[in-house]
C-alpha positions as CSV (number, residue, x, y, z in Angstrom):
1,M,115.4,99.6,80.3
2,D,114.8,95.9,79.6
3,A,112.0,93.7,78.2
4,H,110.0,90.9,79.7
5,G,108.9,87.9,77.8
6,P,105.2,87.2,77.1
7,S,104.9,84.7,79.9
8,L,105.0,87.4,82.6
9,W,102.1,89.4,81.0
10,A,100.1,86.2,80.5
11,T,100.5,85.7,84.2
12,L,99.5,89.4,84.8
13,G,96.4,88.9,82.7
14,A,95.4,85.9,84.8
15,V,96.0,87.8,88.0
16,N,93.8,90.6,86.8
17,A,91.0,88.2,86.1
18,R,91.2,86.6,89.5
19,R,89.1,88.0,92.3
20,T,90.5,87.3,95.8
21,A,88.2,87.6,98.7
22,R,89.7,88.5,102.1
23,A,88.0,88.6,105.6
24,A,87.1,92.1,106.8
25,R,88.2,91.4,110.3
26,P,92.0,91.4,111.1
27,S,93.7,88.0,110.9
28,R,97.3,87.3,111.8
29,R,99.6,84.6,110.3
30,A,103.1,84.0,111.5
31,R,105.6,82.6,109.0
32,G,109.3,82.2,109.3
33,G,109.7,84.6,112.3
34,A,107.8,87.4,110.7
35,T,104.1,88.2,110.5
36,L,101.7,89.2,107.7
37,V,98.6,90.9,109.1
38,V,95.6,91.1,106.8
39,M,93.7,94.2,108.1
40,T,90.8,94.4,105.6
41,I,90.1,93.6,102.0
42,R,92.2,96.7,101.1
43,S,95.1,96.6,103.5
44,L,97.9,94.2,104.4
45,I,100.9,94.6,106.8
46,L,104.4,93.1,106.4
47,A,106.4,93.0,109.6
48,A,110.1,92.3,110.3
49,G,111.6,93.1,113.7
50,A,110.4,96.5,114.9
51,L,109.2,97.6,111.4
52,E,105.8,97.4,109.8
53,L,105.0,98.2,106.2
54,E,101.3,98.6,105.5
55,L,100.1,98.4,101.9
56,A,96.7,99.0,100.4
57,P,96.7,97.4,97.0
58,A,93.0,98.0,96.3
59,A,93.3,101.8,97.0
60,G,95.8,102.6,94.2
61,G,98.6,100.2,95.2
62,I,99.7,102.7,97.9
63,I,101.9,102.4,101.0
64,A,99.4,103.1,103.7
65,G,102.0,103.4,106.5
66,F,105.5,102.7,107.6
67,R,106.2,102.4,111.3
68,H,109.0,101.6,113.8
69,G,107.2,100.1,116.7
70,D,104.4,102.5,117.6
71,T,106.2,105.4,115.9
72,D,105.0,106.5,112.4
73,L,107.9,107.3,110.1
74,M,105.7,108.0,107.1
75,R,102.5,109.9,107.8
76,A,99.8,108.0,109.6
77,P,97.1,106.5,107.3
78,D,93.6,107.9,107.1
79,R,91.8,104.6,107.3
80,A,88.4,106.0,106.3
81,L,89.7,107.3,103.0
82,I,91.6,104.1,102.3
83,A,88.6,102.0,103.1
84,A,86.7,104.1,100.5
85,G,89.5,103.4,98.0
86,N,90.9,107.0,98.0
87,P,94.7,106.8,97.6
88,R,95.2,110.2,99.3
89,G,94.5,108.5,102.6
90,G,97.9,106.8,102.4
91,A,101.5,107.6,103.1
92,S,102.9,107.1,99.6
93,W,101.6,106.3,96.2
94,P,103.1,105.0,92.9
95,L,103.8,107.6,90.2
96,V,103.2,105.6,87.0
97,P,103.4,106.3,84.1
98,Y,104.5,109.8,85.1
99,S,105.4,112.0,88.1
100,N,103.9,115.3,89.2
101,R,101.7,117.2,86.8
102,I,100.9,117.7,83.2
103,R,99.8,121.3,82.6
104,D,96.0,121.7,82.1
105,G,95.8,118.0,81.4
106,I,97.1,118.5,77.8
107,L,99.8,116.1,76.6
108,S,101.7,117.1,73.4
109,W,102.7,113.9,71.7
110,R,104.0,113.4,68.2
111,G,102.1,116.4,66.8
112,Q,98.9,115.7,68.7
113,R,97.3,117.5,71.6
114,I,95.8,114.8,73.8
115,A,93.3,116.1,76.4
116,L,93.7,113.8,79.5
117,A,90.6,113.4,81.7
118,R,90.6,115.1,85.1
119,D,88.6,114.5,88.2
120,S,88.6,115.2,92.0
121,L,92.0,113.7,92.3
122,S,93.4,115.9,89.6
123,G,92.3,119.4,90.1
124,D,93.3,121.8,87.3
125,H,96.1,119.5,85.9
126,A,96.6,115.9,85.3
127,I,98.6,114.7,88.3
128,H,100.6,111.8,89.7
129,G,100.1,109.5,86.8
130,N,97.4,106.9,86.4
131,G,98.4,103.9,88.6
132,W,97.0,105.4,91.8
133,R,93.6,105.5,90.3
134,H,93.3,101.7,90.1
135,A,93.3,98.7,92.3
136,W,96.5,96.7,92.1
137,H,96.5,92.9,92.3
138,V,98.6,90.9,94.8
139,A,100.5,88.5,92.5
140,A,102.6,87.1,95.4
141,E,103.2,87.6,99.0
142,D,105.1,86.1,101.9
143,Q,106.1,87.1,105.4
144,R,108.3,90.0,104.1
145,R,107.4,90.5,100.5
146,A,104.5,91.7,98.3
147,H,104.4,91.8,94.6
148,L,101.7,94.1,93.2
149,L,100.6,94.2,89.5
150,H,98.5,96.7,87.5
151,A,97.5,96.3,83.9
152,H,96.1,99.2,81.9
153,A,94.5,99.0,78.5
154,G,94.2,102.7,78.0
155,D,91.4,105.1,79.0
156,P,90.6,108.9,79.0
157,F,93.1,109.5,81.8
158,W,96.0,107.8,80.0
159,P,95.4,106.5,76.4
160,F,98.5,104.2,76.3
161,A,98.5,100.6,77.3
162,Y,101.0,99.6,80.0
163,A,101.7,97.1,82.8
164,A,103.2,98.2,86.1
165,E,104.7,96.3,89.0
166,Q,105.7,97.2,92.5
167,E,107.8,94.7,94.5
168,F,108.3,95.4,98.3
169,V,110.9,93.5,100.2
170,L,111.1,94.2,104.0
171,D,113.9,93.3,106.4
172,E,114.7,94.4,110.0
173,Q,116.5,97.5,108.7
174,G,114.1,98.8,106.1
175,F,112.6,97.9,102.7
176,D,113.4,97.9,99.0
177,L,110.8,99.0,96.5
178,T,111.4,97.9,92.9
179,M,109.1,99.5,90.3
180,R,108.7,98.4,86.6
181,L,106.7,100.0,83.8
182,T,106.3,98.1,80.5
183,N,104.7,99.4,77.4
184,T,102.2,96.8,76.3
185,G,100.8,98.8,73.4
186,D,101.6,98.8,69.7
187,G,103.3,102.2,69.6
188,D,105.8,104.3,71.6
189,M,104.7,105.7,74.9
190,P,106.1,108.6,77.1
191,A,107.1,107.2,80.4
192,G,108.3,108.0,83.9
193,L,108.4,106.5,87.4
194,G,108.5,107.6,91.0
195,H,107.0,107.3,94.4
196,H,105.4,110.0,96.6
197,P,106.3,109.3,100.3
198,Y,105.0,111.7,103.0
199,F,106.9,111.7,106.2
200,R,105.8,112.6,109.7
201,R,106.6,116.3,110.4
202,S,107.5,116.5,114.1
203,A,108.7,119.8,115.6
204,D,112.3,118.6,115.4
205,A,112.3,116.7,112.1
206,R,115.4,117.4,109.9
207,L,116.3,116.8,106.3
208,D,119.9,116.3,105.2
209,V,120.5,115.9,101.5
210,G,122.9,117.3,98.9
211,L,120.8,118.7,96.0
212,G,121.7,119.6,92.5
213,R,120.1,122.4,90.5
214,M,116.6,123.6,91.1
215,W,113.7,124.4,88.8
216,Q,112.4,127.9,89.4
217,T,108.6,127.9,88.7
218,D,105.8,130.2,87.7
219,A,102.9,131.0,89.9
220,T,101.3,127.6,89.1
221,L,104.5,125.8,90.1
222,F,105.5,124.7,86.5
223,P,109.2,124.8,85.7
224,Q,110.6,128.0,84.0
225,A,114.3,128.1,84.5
226,L,116.9,125.7,85.9
227,V,119.1,127.5,88.4
228,D,122.0,126.8,90.7
229,L,120.9,125.7,94.2
230,P,119.7,128.7,96.2
231,A,121.2,129.0,99.7
232,D,117.8,129.1,101.4
233,V,117.0,125.5,100.1
234,D,120.4,124.0,100.7
235,F,119.9,121.0,103.0
236,T,123.5,120.0,103.1
237,G,124.4,119.0,106.7
238,G,120.7,119.0,107.8
239,R,118.0,121.6,108.3
240,A,114.9,121.7,110.4
241,V,111.8,121.1,108.2
242,D,109.0,122.6,110.3
243,P,109.8,126.3,109.7
244,L,110.1,125.9,105.9
245,R,107.7,126.1,103.0
246,L,108.8,124.5,99.8
247,D,107.6,122.8,96.6
248,A,110.4,122.2,94.2
249,V,112.0,119.8,91.8
250,F,115.8,119.3,92.0
251,V,117.9,117.8,89.2
252,G,120.4,115.5,90.8
253,W,120.8,114.6,94.4
254,R,123.3,112.9,96.7
255,R,122.3,109.5,98.1
256,P,121.2,108.9,100.7
257,A,118.8,111.6,101.7
258,R,118.4,111.4,105.5
259,I,115.4,112.3,107.6
260,D,116.1,112.7,111.4
261,W,113.6,112.6,114.2
262,P,116.0,113.4,117.1
263,S,113.4,113.3,119.9
264,D,112.4,109.8,118.7
265,G,116.0,108.6,118.4
266,L,115.3,107.5,114.8
267,A,116.5,108.4,111.3
268,L,115.6,107.2,107.8
269,D,117.8,107.1,104.7
270,I,116.5,107.2,101.2
271,S,118.6,105.8,98.4
272,A,117.6,105.2,94.8
273,D,118.9,103.9,91.4
274,P,120.1,106.5,88.9
275,V,116.8,106.4,87.0
276,F,115.4,108.4,89.9
277,D,117.6,111.4,89.2
278,R,115.1,114.0,90.3
279,L,114.0,114.7,93.9
280,V,110.8,116.5,94.7
281,V,110.8,118.2,98.2
282,F,107.3,119.4,99.3
283,I,106.9,121.1,102.6
284,P,103.4,122.5,102.8
285,P,102.6,125.2,105.4
286,G,100.6,124.1,108.4
287,Q,100.5,120.4,107.7
288,P,101.8,117.5,109.9
289,F,103.7,116.0,107.0
290,F,106.3,116.7,104.2
291,A,107.3,114.8,101.1
292,V,110.7,113.7,99.7
293,E,110.0,112.0,96.4
294,P,112.5,110.1,94.2
295,V,111.3,110.5,90.6
296,S,112.6,110.0,87.1
297,H,111.7,113.3,85.4
298,D,110.7,116.9,85.7
299,T,107.2,118.3,86.2
300,D,105.5,118.5,82.8
301,G,108.6,116.9,81.2
302,F,106.6,115.1,78.4
303,N,105.5,118.5,77.0
304,H,109.1,119.8,76.8
305,P,111.1,117.5,74.5
306,E,113.6,120.4,73.9
307,R,114.7,120.0,77.6
308,D,116.8,117.2,79.2
309,S,113.8,116.6,81.4
310,G,114.5,112.9,82.3
311,A,111.3,111.8,80.4
312,R,111.7,108.5,78.6
313,I,110.1,107.0,75.5
314,L,109.3,103.3,75.7
315,A,109.1,101.3,72.6
316,P,106.5,98.5,72.5
317,G,107.6,95.7,74.9
318,A,110.3,97.8,76.6
319,T,110.5,98.3,80.4
320,L,111.6,101.2,82.6
321,S,112.6,100.0,86.0
322,G,114.4,101.1,89.2
323,T,114.7,100.3,92.9
324,M,114.6,102.7,95.9
325,R,115.6,101.8,99.5
326,F,114.3,103.1,102.8
327,T,116.7,102.3,105.7
328,V,115.9,103.0,109.3
329,H,118.5,103.8,111.9
330,R,118.3,103.9,115.7
331,R,120.2,107.0,117.0
């Protein structure tokens, strides 16, 4: 964790106050051998070589899509949902200031029971943090880079003030994503980070990753017991994804995690800083996608201070940060 000086957050405040209008029709600008395509007021595309990284800052600061040529690596965007500002139309969303779910939307914090607001994005539990509910502002961009900012003063969904950043840097091999979360309030704040990438689930897609221990869950998928890795969810050496059904949090994982699409001749490696010590693997039945999510803490970790859940506490002015890398390989 580190701390930023006041000048950064003065800049952030200025960015939040600025309204930038963009044309609704696609426009293309070439700079330095790469291209930035502005698709709509809510979407922009960074391009380098065969790769395109599409972002939708106004729809929750999400990754809308990630492609190699005409082949989607992350799941294809639902443009109607994105145009309506719904982050679930995208391929990955930022998990700030927490990952996964808080049971029944009740946060136990310093002797208080704080009821977090819920809505159609939430369901029965508070979920995926607060950042995906808000438009993020483009603080800077060039041909291969976008820096997104989001300032939160506190609301019924999350009562603590914070500022969040996402910095995307694309090259011909993949992209780096650096996330930062700073407590801008007057008191301590529980904190976590992560991203929620969905990948295209082809018939031959494979996942290869060495996993640590696994949280066994109750019927509502909340952690109950930390157990050694069961053989039926061991992905060491690679396993086909399509026949599986899984929704689990793993504590510790070997970098990189690799996703292979043999019929496309493509593979993708996921690496991440140590702060992202947990990996969520979500393979829902009957869906054309699956998720492999680097995150910093366990599901409902804030409500279990007795566990080593990975949850952090940020003092005023402190920052939690980390970088993850997505690298594409031709097979």
